[in-house]
matplotlib code that plots the C-alpha trace (Angstrom):
import matplotlib.pyplot as plt

x = [-56.3, -56.2, -54.4, -51.7, -51.3, -50.7, -48.2, -46.6, -46.2, -44.9, -42.3, -41.2, -40.7, -38.6, -41.6, -41.5, -43.7, -42.4, -41.3, -41.3, -42.8, -40.5, -41.5, -38.8, -39.1, -37.3, -37.0, -38.4, -36.0, -37.2, -38.0, -39.6, -39.5, -40.0, -38.8, -37.9, -34.6, -32.8, -28.9, -26.9, -25.8, -22.3, -20.1, -21.0, -18.6, -18.2, -16.7, -16.1, -16.2, -14.7, -15.2, -16.1, -14.9, -12.9, -9.6, -7.8, -9.8, -9.2, -11.7, -10.7, -8.6, -11.5, -14.0, -11.8, -11.1, -14.8, -15.3, -15.8, -18.4, -20.2, -20.2, -21.7, -24.4, -25.3, -25.4, -27.7, -30.0, -30.2, -31.3, -34.7, -34.5, -33.9, -32.1, -30.6, -27.4, -26.2, -25.4, -26.1, -24.7, -24.1, -23.9, -21.6, -21.4, -18.4, -17.8, -14.7, -13.1, -13.6, -16.9, -19.6, -22.7, -25.0, -25.5, -28.2, -28.5, -29.1, -32.4, -32.2, -29.5, -30.8, -29.1, -30.9, -32.5, -33.6, -32.1, -28.7, -28.5, -29.0, -26.6, -23.9, -24.7, -24.2, -20.8, -19.7, -20.9, -18.7, -15.7, -13.2, -12.3, -9.2, -10.2, -11.4, -10.4, -14.0, -17.2, -17.4, -19.8, -18.6, -20.2, -19.3, -20.7, -20.8, -21.6, -22.7, -22.9, -23.8]
y = [-53.5, -49.9, -49.0, -51.7, -50.7, -47.1, -48.0, -50.2, -47.4, -44.9, -47.2, -48.1, -44.5, -43.8, -42.0, -42.0, -40.8, -37.6, -38.1, -34.6, -31.4, -28.4, -25.0, -22.9, -19.2, -16.4, -12.8, -10.8, -8.1, -4.5, -3.3, -0.1, 2.9, 5.5, 8.8, 9.7, 11.3, 11.8, 11.2, 14.3, 16.4, 16.9, 19.4, 23.0, 26.1, 29.0, 32.5, 34.7, 38.2, 41.5, 41.3, 44.4, 44.7, 47.0, 48.1, 46.2, 43.1, 40.5, 37.6, 36.4, 33.5, 32.1, 32.3, 30.6, 27.9, 27.3, 26.9, 23.1, 23.5, 26.5, 24.2, 21.4, 23.8, 24.7, 21.2, 20.3, 23.3, 22.9, 19.1, 20.8, 24.1, 23.0, 25.5, 27.4, 29.2, 32.8, 35.5, 35.8, 38.6, 37.6, 40.1, 38.3, 39.6, 38.8, 39.8, 41.1, 37.5, 36.3, 34.4, 34.8, 35.6, 36.1, 35.9, 37.5, 37.8, 41.1, 41.2, 40.2, 38.0, 34.8, 32.4, 34.0, 30.7, 30.4, 26.9, 27.8, 31.1, 29.0, 26.3, 29.0, 30.6, 27.4, 26.8, 30.2, 30.2, 27.0, 28.8, 31.1, 34.3, 36.6, 39.0, 42.2, 44.5, 45.0, 43.8, 44.0, 43.3, 41.8, 41.8, 38.9, 38.3, 34.7, 33.3, 29.8, 27.7, 24.2]
z = [71.4, 70.1, 73.2, 73.0, 69.3, 70.0, 72.9, 70.5, 67.9, 70.4, 71.6, 68.2, 67.3, 70.4, 72.1, 75.8, 78.7, 80.2, 83.8, 84.8, 83.7, 83.5, 82.1, 80.9, 81.6, 80.1, 81.0, 78.3, 76.8, 76.7, 73.4, 74.5, 72.1, 74.9, 74.0, 77.6, 77.6, 74.4, 74.4, 75.4, 72.7, 72.1, 70.2, 70.5, 70.6, 72.6, 72.0, 75.0, 73.9, 75.4, 79.1, 80.9, 84.4, 87.0, 85.7, 88.6, 88.2, 85.4, 85.4, 82.0, 83.0, 85.3, 82.5, 79.9, 82.5, 82.7, 79.0, 78.9, 81.7, 79.8, 76.5, 78.7, 79.8, 76.5, 75.2, 77.9, 77.3, 73.5, 74.2, 75.3, 73.2, 69.8, 67.5, 70.6, 69.7, 69.6, 72.4, 76.0, 77.9, 81.7, 84.6, 87.0, 90.4, 92.4, 96.1, 97.5, 98.3, 94.7, 95.0, 92.5, 94.4, 91.6, 87.6, 85.7, 81.9, 80.1, 78.2, 74.5, 72.9, 71.1, 73.4, 76.6, 77.7, 81.5, 81.7, 80.0, 82.2, 85.3, 84.5, 83.7, 87.0, 88.8, 87.1, 87.9, 91.6, 91.9, 90.6, 92.3, 90.9, 91.7, 94.5, 92.9, 95.6, 96.9, 95.0, 91.2, 88.4, 85.2, 82.0, 79.8, 76.4, 75.4, 71.8, 71.5, 68.4, 67.6]

ax = plt.figure().add_subplot(projection="3d")
ax.plot(x, y, z, "-o")
ax.set_aspect("equal")
plt.show()
């Protein structure tokens, strides 16, 4: 009797026996608070100081054309070295064909950061300088500011 009464109540309330079982699944959204890679820094400014080079060789236009890449290098380096700013003096070695074959930083300078110097070196090695009439070493003082 109880079973009949229960069925009566269920049918009177609109209840029905489910015909199939479905399980809804959803893909969980990532709420990770990982501190893996911070967003790249932007901004920054560069001042190219007085360039020292042989009299017949003027590398300034090439260095000025690389300014956006130099600033990108600076922003990349200061993402890992907080507070990086100041001066770095580069020694740029250019062969007789106008190709940069090496870049070193003079000791000292508050922005003499190995990652920054390496990135600047890569940008310089990808650039093409005017032919210096033999090999040349250029001294380029750079001042970076956030």
